[in-house]
C-alpha positions as CSV (number, residue, x, y, z in Angstrom):
1,M,38.3,-26.0,-38.4
2,T,37.4,-22.3,-39.1
3,V,33.7,-23.1,-38.9
4,L,34.2,-24.6,-35.5
5,I,36.1,-21.4,-34.3
6,I,33.3,-19.2,-35.7
7,F,30.7,-21.3,-34.0
8,I,32.6,-21.2,-30.7
9,C,32.9,-17.4,-31.0
10,I,29.2,-16.9,-31.8
11,F,28.3,-19.2,-28.9
12,F,30.6,-17.3,-26.6
13,V,29.1,-13.9,-27.7
14,C,25.6,-15.3,-27.2
15,C,26.4,-16.5,-23.7
16,V,27.9,-13.2,-22.7
17,I,24.8,-11.3,-24.0
18,L,22.5,-13.8,-22.2
19,I,24.5,-13.4,-18.9
20,W,24.4,-9.6,-19.3
21,G,20.7,-9.7,-19.9
22,I,20.0,-11.8,-16.9
23,N,22.2,-9.6,-14.7
24,T,20.5,-6.4,-15.9
25,Y,17.0,-8.0,-15.4
26,N,18.0,-8.9,-11.8
27,K,19.2,-5.3,-11.2
28,F,15.7,-4.1,-12.2
29,Q,14.1,-6.6,-9.9
30,N,16.4,-5.6,-7.1
31,Y,15.4,-1.9,-7.5
32,I,11.7,-2.8,-7.7
33,I,12.0,-4.7,-4.4
34,R,13.8,-1.8,-2.8
35,I,11.2,0.7,-4.1
36,N,8.4,-1.5,-2.6
37,E,10.3,-1.7,0.7
38,A,10.7,2.1,0.8
39,E,7.0,2.6,-0.1
40,T,6.0,0.3,2.7
41,N,8.2,2.2,5.2
42,I,6.7,5.5,4.1
43,D,3.2,4.1,4.3
44,S,3.9,2.8,7.9
45,V,5.1,6.2,9.1
46,L,2.2,8.0,7.4
47,R,-0.3,5.7,9.0
48,N,1.4,6.3,12.4
49,R,1.1,10.1,11.9
50,F,-2.5,9.8,10.9
51,D,-3.2,7.7,14.0
52,L,-1.4,10.1,16.2
53,L,-3.4,13.1,14.8
54,N,-6.6,11.1,15.2
55,K,-5.8,10.4,18.9
56,S,-5.1,14.1,19.5
57,I,-8.6,15.2,18.4
58,D,-10.4,14.0,21.6
59,I,-7.5,15.3,23.8
60,I,-7.7,18.7,22.1
61,K,-11.5,18.8,22.5
62,A,-11.3,17.8,26.1
63,N,-8.6,20.3,27.1
64,T,-9.8,23.3,25.1
65,E,-13.6,23.0,25.5
66,T,-14.0,24.3,21.9
67,E,-17.0,23.7,19.8
68,E,-15.2,24.0,16.5
69,D,-14.3,21.1,14.4
70,V,-10.8,20.0,15.5
71,L,-8.4,18.8,12.8
72,N,-11.3,18.7,10.4
73,K,-8.9,17.8,7.5
74,I,-7.8,14.7,9.3
75,V,-11.4,13.6,10.0
76,K,-12.2,13.9,6.3
77,L,-9.2,11.7,5.4
78,R,-10.7,8.7,7.1
79,S,-12.8,7.6,4.2
80,R,-10.6,8.7,1.3
81,K,-8.1,6.6,-0.7
82,L,-5.0,8.7,-1.3
83,S,-1.5,8.1,-2.6
84,N,1.3,8.5,-0.2
85,F,2.2,11.7,-1.9
86,E,-1.2,13.3,-1.3
87,L,-1.5,11.8,2.2
88,D,1.9,13.2,3.2
89,R,0.8,16.7,2.1
90,L,-2.5,16.6,3.9
91,L,-1.0,15.2,7.1
92,Y,1.5,18.0,7.0
93,D,-1.4,20.5,7.0
94,G,-3.0,18.5,9.9
95,I,0.3,18.8,11.8
96,N,0.4,22.5,11.2
97,E,-3.2,22.7,12.6
98,F,-2.1,20.5,15.5
99,N,0.7,22.9,16.3
100,S,-1.6,25.9,16.1
101,Y,-3.8,24.4,18.8
102,K,-0.7,23.8,20.9
103,E,0.2,27.5,20.6
104,K,-3.3,28.8,21.0
105,Y,-4.2,26.7,24.1
106,P,-1.3,26.5,26.6
107,K,-3.4,24.2,28.8
108,L,-2.7,21.4,26.2
109,K,0.9,21.4,27.1
110,Q,-0.1,20.2,30.6
111,S,-1.6,17.0,29.2
112,E,0.9,14.2,29.4
113,V,-0.9,12.3,26.6
114,F,-0.8,15.4,24.4
115,N,2.9,15.9,25.0
116,R,3.6,12.2,24.1
117,I,1.7,12.6,20.8
118,D,3.6,15.8,20.1
119,I,7.0,14.1,20.7
120,S,5.9,11.1,18.5
121,I,4.8,13.5,15.7
122,S,8.2,15.2,15.9
123,E,10.0,11.9,15.8
124,S,7.9,10.8,12.8
125,E,9.1,13.8,10.9
126,A,12.7,12.7,11.1
127,E,11.7,9.2,9.9
128,I,9.7,10.4,7.0
129,I,12.5,12.7,5.8
130,A,14.9,9.7,5.9
131,F,12.5,7.4,4.1
132,R,11.8,10.1,1.4
133,K,15.5,10.5,0.7
134,Y,16.0,6.7,0.5
135,Y,13.0,6.4,-1.8
136,N,14.2,9.2,-4.1
137,D,17.7,7.8,-4.2
138,I,16.4,4.4,-5.3
139,I,14.1,6.0,-7.9
140,T,17.1,8.0,-9.3
141,S,19.1,4.9,-9.7
142,Y,16.2,2.9,-11.2
143,N,15.3,5.7,-13.7
144,K,19.0,6.0,-14.7
145,L,19.0,2.2,-15.4
146,I,15.9,2.6,-17.5
147,R,17.3,5.4,-19.6
148,S,20.8,4.2,-20.0
149,F,22.1,2.2,-22.9
150,P,22.2,-0.8,-23.1
151,S,20.1,-1.5,-20.0
152,N,17.2,0.4,-21.7
153,I,16.9,-2.5,-24.1
154,I,16.0,-4.8,-21.2
155,A,13.7,-2.1,-19.8
156,L,11.8,-1.9,-23.2
157,F,11.7,-5.7,-23.5
158,F,10.2,-6.2,-20.0
159,K,8.2,-2.9,-20.1
160,F,9.8,-1.4,-17.0
161,K,8.6,2.3,-16.7
162,S,10.2,5.3,-15.1
163,K,8.8,6.1,-11.7
164,L,8.0,9.4,-10.1
165,Y,9.9,10.9,-7.2
166,F,8.2,11.1,-3.8
167,D,7.1,14.6,-4.3
168,G,5.2,13.6,-7.5
169,K,7.5,15.4,-9.8
170,D,7.8,13.8,-13.3
171,M,11.3,14.7,-14.4
172,S,10.7,13.6,-17.9
173,D,8.0,16.2,-18.8
174,D,8.2,19.9,-19.4
175,D,5.7,20.8,-16.7
176,I,7.6,22.8,-14.1
177,K,4.5,23.6,-12.1
178,D,4.2,20.1,-10.6
179,F,7.2,20.7,-8.4
180,K,6.0,20.8,-4.8
181,L,8.0,22.0,-1.8
């Protein structure tokens, strides 16, 4: 009779561990899906910003009659493969250049198309801020799950790795110079 009780206890403990393992694995999968969703949303907004800046090149050239290369950094981005982190930083530089043309040439403000692009770029800034926050919140939760006991056992077993925050900062290293504002 005691052998049967011991067997039932061992079976019960094994079932609890198995259920916990499956539940933890599913949490990891849920975070991975949410991370991919956030990356897709960020990518969509960045593509939209890139397209808006590209459309503005011809408008700026037509309304300023300048011979200089307009938004040269944006033109160079067309053939490069970049991560979302790098693309966001380079597009931010392009937006600053776009804004400098807006201030330097008041005639641009008279163009309805230019004004629509300007408004769309401003709206995309709010979107990208929200998506960055969402992404970083998910990454924080995911990385906590990877580093916490006992879920780190499942992470080791299935080779789940910590992910970087949107700004590219690796919080697990001692390099403080990779923090970008």
